[in-house]
C-alpha positions as CSV (number, residue, x, y, z in Angstrom):
1,M,25.0,-6.2,-0.9
2,P,25.7,-6.0,3.0
3,L,22.2,-5.6,5.2
4,N,21.0,-2.6,5.9
5,A,21.1,-3.3,9.8
6,P,22.9,-5.3,12.3
7,E,21.5,-9.1,11.5
8,P,19.6,-9.2,14.9
9,E,17.5,-6.4,14.8
10,L,16.5,-7.6,11.2
11,R,15.6,-11.2,12.6
12,A,13.4,-9.7,15.3
13,W,11.5,-7.3,12.7
14,I,11.0,-10.2,10.2
15,R,9.7,-12.4,13.0
16,L,7.2,-10.2,14.3
17,S,5.9,-9.3,10.7
18,L,5.5,-13.3,10.5
19,E,3.9,-14.1,13.6
20,P,0.4,-15.2,13.5
21,G,-2.1,-13.0,15.3
22,L,0.3,-10.2,15.7
23,G,-0.6,-7.8,12.8
24,A,0.9,-4.2,12.2
25,A,-1.6,-2.8,15.0
26,R,-0.3,-4.9,17.6
27,I,3.4,-4.5,16.4
28,R,3.0,-1.0,16.5
29,L,1.4,-1.1,20.1
30,L,4.6,-3.5,21.3
31,L,6.8,-0.9,19.6
32,S,5.5,1.9,21.6
33,V,6.2,0.0,24.4
34,F,9.2,-1.7,24.2
35,G,10.9,0.1,21.8
36,M,13.0,-1.8,19.0
37,P,11.6,-5.2,17.8
38,Q,14.6,-7.3,19.7
39,H,13.6,-5.5,22.9
40,I,10.0,-7.1,22.3
41,V,11.2,-10.9,21.5
42,E,13.5,-10.6,24.5
43,A,10.6,-9.3,27.2
44,T,9.3,-11.6,29.4
45,T,5.9,-13.4,29.2
46,G,4.6,-11.5,31.9
47,N,5.6,-8.2,30.3
48,L,4.1,-9.1,26.9
49,A,0.9,-10.8,28.4
50,R,-0.2,-7.3,29.6
51,Y,-0.6,-6.3,26.0
52,L,-1.3,-9.4,24.3
53,D,-3.0,-13.2,24.7
54,P,-1.2,-15.3,26.8
55,A,-0.6,-18.0,24.3
56,L,0.9,-15.5,21.8
57,A,2.9,-13.7,24.7
58,A,4.4,-17.3,25.4
59,R,5.3,-18.0,21.8
60,L,7.2,-14.8,21.4
61,R,9.4,-16.0,24.2
62,Q,10.3,-19.1,22.5
63,P,12.5,-19.7,19.3
64,P,10.7,-19.0,16.2
65,E,8.5,-22.3,14.8
66,P,10.4,-23.7,12.0
67,E,8.7,-22.5,9.2
68,I,8.8,-19.0,10.6
69,Q,13.0,-19.4,11.0
70,V,13.0,-21.0,7.3
71,A,11.3,-17.8,5.9
72,I,13.9,-15.4,8.2
73,D,16.9,-17.1,6.4
74,Q,15.3,-17.2,3.2
75,T,14.5,-13.3,3.8
76,L,18.2,-12.5,4.9
77,D,19.7,-14.4,1.8
78,W,17.4,-12.5,-0.5
79,L,18.5,-9.3,1.0
80,R,21.6,-10.0,-0.1
81,G,21.1,-9.5,-3.7
82,D,21.7,-6.5,-5.9
83,D,18.8,-3.5,-5.2
84,H,17.2,-5.8,-2.7
85,H,16.0,-3.9,0.6
86,L,13.9,-4.1,3.6
87,L,12.8,-1.1,5.1
88,T,11.5,-1.4,8.6
89,L,9.8,1.5,10.8
90,A,13.3,2.4,11.9
91,D,15.0,2.8,8.6
92,P,15.3,6.6,7.4
93,H,14.5,5.6,3.8
94,Y,11.0,4.2,5.2
95,P,8.1,6.4,3.6
96,R,7.0,8.9,6.3
97,T,3.6,9.4,3.9
98,L,2.6,6.2,5.5
99,Y,2.3,7.3,8.9
100,A,-0.7,8.8,7.8
101,L,-2.2,5.0,7.9
102,S,-3.6,3.8,11.6
103,D,-1.6,0.4,10.4
104,P,1.7,1.2,8.5
105,P,3.3,-1.9,7.6
106,P,6.2,-2.6,10.2
107,I,8.3,-3.5,7.1
108,L,8.4,-2.9,3.3
109,Y,10.3,-5.5,1.0
110,A,11.6,-3.1,-1.7
111,H,13.3,-4.5,-5.2
112,G,15.1,-1.4,-7.6
113,R,16.0,1.9,-6.4
114,L,15.3,3.7,-3.2
115,A,16.2,6.9,-4.8
116,V,12.4,7.0,-6.1
117,L,11.1,7.4,-2.7
118,N,12.9,10.9,-2.4
119,R,10.4,12.3,-5.2
120,P,6.8,13.6,-4.7
121,M,4.4,10.9,-5.8
122,L,1.1,10.6,-7.8
123,A,-1.3,7.5,-8.1
124,I,-2.4,6.7,-11.5
125,V,-5.6,3.9,-11.1
126,G,-8.4,2.7,-13.0
127,A,-10.3,-0.1,-14.5
128,R,-8.3,-3.7,-15.0
129,H,-10.5,-4.3,-18.4
130,A,-9.6,-0.7,-19.6
131,T,-10.7,0.6,-23.1
132,S,-7.8,1.6,-25.6
133,D,-8.4,5.0,-25.6
134,G,-8.2,4.5,-21.4
135,E,-4.8,3.0,-21.7
136,R,-3.4,5.7,-24.1
137,N,-4.7,8.4,-21.5
138,A,-3.0,6.6,-18.6
139,H,0.3,6.1,-20.6
140,A,0.3,10.1,-21.9
141,F,-0.6,11.6,-18.5
142,A,2.1,9.5,-16.7
143,R,4.8,10.2,-19.4
144,H,4.0,13.6,-19.1
145,L,3.9,13.4,-15.4
146,A,7.1,12.1,-14.8
147,L,9.3,14.3,-17.0
148,Q,7.5,16.8,-14.7
149,G,9.6,15.1,-11.9
150,W,6.7,13.2,-10.3
151,C,7.1,9.5,-9.2
152,V,4.2,7.8,-10.7
153,V,2.5,5.2,-8.4
154,S,0.1,2.4,-9.2
155,G,-0.4,-1.4,-8.4
156,L,0.8,-3.5,-11.5
157,A,-2.5,-4.6,-12.2
158,S,-3.9,-4.9,-15.8
159,G,-5.3,-2.6,-17.6
160,I,-4.7,1.3,-16.4
161,D,-1.9,0.3,-13.9
162,G,0.2,-1.4,-16.6
163,A,-0.1,1.9,-19.0
164,A,0.8,4.1,-15.9
165,H,3.7,2.7,-15.1
166,A,4.9,1.9,-18.9
167,G,4.1,5.6,-19.6
168,A,6.4,6.7,-16.7
169,L,9.2,4.2,-17.7
170,D,8.7,5.7,-21.3
171,A,9.7,9.1,-20.1
172,G,13.3,8.0,-19.5
173,A,16.1,8.6,-17.1
174,A,14.6,12.2,-17.2
175,G,11.9,11.2,-15.8
176,G,10.5,10.6,-12.2
177,G,10.0,7.0,-12.5
178,T,7.6,4.8,-11.1
179,L,6.6,2.7,-8.2
180,A,4.5,-0.3,-8.3
181,V,2.8,-1.6,-4.8
182,L,2.3,-5.3,-4.9
183,G,-0.3,-7.6,-3.7
184,T,2.1,-10.1,-3.8
185,G,5.6,-11.0,-2.2
186,V,8.4,-8.5,-4.0
187,D,9.7,-11.7,-5.5
188,R,6.4,-12.7,-7.2
189,V,4.6,-10.9,-10.2
190,Y,0.8,-10.7,-10.8
191,P,-0.6,-10.9,-13.4
192,P,2.0,-13.2,-15.1
193,A,1.8,-10.9,-18.1
194,H,3.4,-8.4,-16.5
195,H,6.7,-10.0,-15.9
196,A,8.9,-7.6,-18.4
197,L,7.3,-4.7,-17.2
198,A,8.3,-5.6,-13.4
199,H,11.8,-6.0,-14.5
200,R,11.6,-2.7,-16.0
201,I,10.5,-1.1,-12.7
202,A,12.9,-2.9,-10.5
203,T,15.7,-1.8,-13.1
204,H,14.7,1.9,-13.6
205,G,12.0,2.4,-10.9
206,L,10.9,0.6,-7.6
207,L,8.8,-2.4,-6.7
208,L,7.6,-2.2,-3.0
209,S,5.4,-4.7,-0.8
210,E,4.4,-5.4,2.8
211,F,3.9,-9.1,2.0
212,P,6.4,-11.8,2.9
213,L,8.6,-13.3,0.1
214,G,6.6,-15.8,-2.2
215,T,3.3,-14.4,-1.0
216,P,0.5,-15.1,-3.8
217,G,-1.8,-13.0,-4.9
218,L,-5.0,-13.5,-2.8
219,P,-8.2,-11.2,-2.9
220,F,-7.9,-9.9,0.5
221,H,-4.1,-8.7,-0.1
222,F,-5.3,-6.0,-2.7
223,P,-7.2,-3.9,0.1
224,Q,-3.9,-3.8,1.8
225,R,-1.8,-3.0,-1.3
226,N,-4.1,0.0,-2.2
227,R,-4.1,1.7,1.0
228,I,-0.7,2.0,0.3
229,V,-0.7,3.3,-2.7
230,A,-3.3,6.4,-1.8
231,A,-0.8,7.3,1.4
232,L,2.2,7.2,-0.6
233,S,0.5,9.8,-2.8
234,Q,-0.1,13.8,-3.0
235,G,-2.9,12.9,-5.2
236,V,-4.8,10.3,-7.1
237,L,-5.8,10.2,-10.5
238,V,-8.9,7.8,-11.9
239,V,-8.5,7.3,-15.6
240,E,-11.8,4.7,-15.8
241,A,-13.6,3.2,-13.5
242,A,-17.2,1.4,-13.4
243,A,-20.0,2.9,-10.9
244,R,-18.8,0.0,-8.4
245,S,-14.9,-0.4,-8.6
246,G,-11.9,-0.6,-6.4
247,S,-10.5,2.5,-7.9
248,L,-13.5,4.7,-6.6
249,I,-13.0,3.1,-3.2
250,T,-9.3,4.3,-3.6
251,A,-9.9,8.1,-4.2
252,R,-12.2,8.4,-1.8
253,L,-9.8,7.0,1.0
254,A,-7.0,9.4,-0.3
255,G,-9.5,12.3,-0.2
256,E,-9.9,10.9,3.7
257,L,-6.1,11.3,4.0
258,G,-6.1,14.8,2.9
259,R,-4.9,13.7,-0.8
260,E,-5.9,15.7,-4.1
261,V,-8.5,13.5,-6.4
262,F,-8.8,13.7,-9.8
263,A,-10.7,12.3,-12.5
264,I,-10.9,12.3,-16.4
265,P,-14.5,12.3,-17.9
266,G,-15.6,10.2,-20.8
267,S,-18.8,9.4,-23.0
268,I,-22.0,9.5,-21.1
269,H,-22.7,6.1,-22.8
270,S,-19.5,4.3,-21.2
271,P,-20.1,2.4,-18.2
272,L,-16.2,2.8,-17.6
273,S,-17.0,6.6,-17.5
274,R,-19.9,6.5,-14.8
275,G,-17.2,5.9,-11.8
276,C,-15.1,9.1,-13.0
277,H,-18.4,11.1,-13.3
278,A,-19.3,10.0,-9.8
279,L,-16.1,11.4,-8.5
280,I,-16.5,14.6,-10.2
281,R,-19.8,15.3,-8.8
282,Q,-18.6,14.5,-5.6
283,G,-15.8,17.4,-5.8
284,A,-12.9,15.5,-7.5
285,K,-11.1,18.1,-10.1
286,L,-12.1,17.3,-13.5
287,V,-8.7,17.3,-15.5
288,E,-7.8,17.1,-19.3
289,S,-4.2,17.3,-19.4
290,G,-1.3,16.3,-17.0
291,Q,-0.6,20.0,-16.7
292,D,-3.8,20.7,-14.9
293,I,-2.7,18.0,-12.2
294,A,1.1,19.3,-11.7
295,E,-0.2,23.0,-11.6
296,E,-2.7,21.9,-8.9
297,L,-0.5,19.6,-6.7
298,R,2.3,22.5,-6.8
299,Q,0.1,24.5,-4.8
300,G,-1.1,22.2,-2.5
301,A,2.2,20.0,-1.7
302,L,2.1,17.9,1.3
303,P,4.4,19.6,4.2
304,G,7.8,17.7,4.0
305,I,7.5,16.8,0.4
306,P,9.3,18.8,-2.3
307,A,7.4,20.4,-5.2
308,A,8.0,18.5,-8.5
309,R,9.9,20.2,-11.1
310,P,11.4,18.9,-14.5
311,T,14.8,16.9,-14.0
312,S,17.5,16.3,-16.1
313,D,18.8,13.1,-14.5
314,A,17.2,10.3,-12.6
315,G,19.3,11.6,-9.2
316,P,21.6,9.6,-7.2
317,D,20.9,6.3,-5.3
318,V,20.0,6.4,-1.9
319,S,22.8,4.6,0.1
320,R,21.8,2.3,2.7
321,H,22.4,2.7,6.6
322,D,24.6,0.2,8.4
323,G,23.5,1.5,11.9
324,A,21.2,0.3,14.6
325,S,18.4,2.6,15.8
326,S,17.5,2.9,19.4
327,T,14.0,3.8,18.7
328,V,11.4,3.1,16.2
329,P,9.5,6.2,15.4
330,I,5.6,5.4,16.1
331,P,3.3,7.0,13.5
332,P,0.7,9.0,14.7
333,T,-2.8,7.5,15.0
334,G,-4.8,8.0,11.4
335,P,-7.8,6.6,9.6
336,A,-7.9,2.7,9.1
337,I,-7.9,2.9,5.2
338,S,-8.1,0.0,2.5
339,E,-9.4,-1.0,-0.9
340,G,-9.7,-4.0,-2.7
341,A,-10.7,-6.7,-5.3
342,P,-13.7,-6.8,-7.3
343,D,-15.3,-9.8,-5.6
344,T,-15.1,-12.0,-2.3
345,G,-14.7,-15.6,-4.0
346,A,-14.6,-18.3,-1.5
347,D,-13.5,-16.6,1.4
348,P,-14.5,-17.8,4.9
349,D,-13.5,-14.5,6.9
350,A,-16.0,-13.0,4.5
351,D,-18.8,-15.3,5.2
352,A,-17.9,-14.6,8.8
353,L,-18.4,-11.1,8.5
354,L,-21.6,-11.3,6.5
355,R,-23.3,-13.5,9.8
356,R,-22.3,-10.9,11.9
357,I,-23.4,-7.8,10.1
358,G,-26.8,-7.2,9.4
359,L,-29.1,-4.5,8.2
360,D,-28.7,-2.5,11.5
361,P,-25.1,-0.4,11.6
362,V,-22.4,-1.8,13.6
363,A,-19.3,0.0,14.6
364,L,-15.6,-1.2,13.7
365,D,-14.7,-1.7,17.1
366,T,-17.8,-3.5,18.0
367,L,-16.7,-6.0,14.8
368,Q,-13.1,-6.4,15.9
369,T,-14.3,-7.0,19.5
370,D,-16.6,-9.7,18.6
371,L,-14.4,-11.4,15.8
372,E,-11.2,-11.0,17.4
373,W,-9.5,-10.2,14.3
374,P,-6.3,-8.2,13.9
375,V,-7.3,-4.6,12.4
376,D,-5.5,-5.1,8.9
377,R,-7.2,-8.4,8.4
378,L,-10.7,-7.4,9.4
379,M,-10.1,-3.9,7.5
380,G,-9.1,-6.1,4.1
381,R,-12.2,-8.2,4.5
382,L,-14.6,-5.4,4.9
383,T,-13.3,-3.1,1.9
384,L,-13.7,-6.4,-0.2
385,L,-17.2,-7.0,0.9
386,E,-17.6,-3.3,0.2
387,I,-16.4,-3.2,-3.5
388,A,-18.6,-6.4,-3.9
389,G,-21.6,-4.4,-2.7
390,R,-22.4,-6.9,-0.2
391,I,-21.9,-4.4,2.9
392,E,-22.0,-0.6,2.6
393,R,-20.4,2.1,5.2
394,T,-23.0,4.7,6.9
395,A,-21.9,8.5,7.0
396,D,-20.4,7.6,10.4
397,G,-18.4,5.4,9.8
398,R,-20.4,1.9,10.6
399,Y,-21.2,-1.1,8.6
400,R,-24.3,-2.5,7.5
401,R,-25.7,-5.0,4.9
402,G,-25.8,-3.6,0.9
403,T,-29.1,-2.3,0.3
């Protein structure tokens, strides 16, 4: 398949995304100043040093390091495969809903049918160790909503995620399809048990990742993945969730982005109902059927996104463009969001954060200044620690040790 932009432009995009120390927020700043990525790598060291550490500015003026050059070449080879796509901020197929994020990924790796990006999206999330009733509910809700024209978004995890993807696929060609946002490279599958499901999604829906090819599923990748799940969707349905879970944080962050939050109630005796009940007490909409969600979202669709409707076919594929863009649309600043994995594991970054955060609340800007980390790295670790209960966020957005 031909590349969807001139090769020099793609090489510049990929290089910037792989350069250590840049990150999405700094790339966005450079794009706002210099225009296209090839203009960034062609800029003088002096001009780059106005916005970057001098060592990083000097490195960008040099040819890519050997390992980065290999990764660029491998990515371009991968792009020539069937249904393989690289969506940059300059690509017309890049999901504009991600502009609600403060750090929209500069590039997205996609495998499958880009047509699903044109459909209204609903996220379905929940426990990895779900009950059989929870998985049946996720499957049934997803199938019903897909038949109404909704694309079901989730994270390909075990439990609720997998059941939701399968339910949307079981709606068949008449459905809205499904989109899986991965915490690995798009060429890897995690958990391994979902290989067959991932193949079905790549054939009939879309696999999407901001991580370079070959990236394994490390714990701090999941906060980054799940902020995309929330931002893509008009609403988030939580099927089952414990009192402390990543699904609850995803739902809260979706609400901060102006998305609707829905929850299915359950038994008062089930630990996996407590998270849903807490969301309902906090204002999430209690739902008992997929129709409850469809009706609510039809009334409050996000601007610029078509309302869902039953569809008799899967719609045409979106063709790839073959021209270069002269400028990159720079997203407006939005809230930095992320959601994560259940525990920190052996993570030196998490340890460094815990040494810096005490009982007195500390602001995000202060942490970034003290640690000198990119925004995406900092937010990933913060949310990982929040899910684990090691820290908590105060009402004014600052962080302190968990109590």
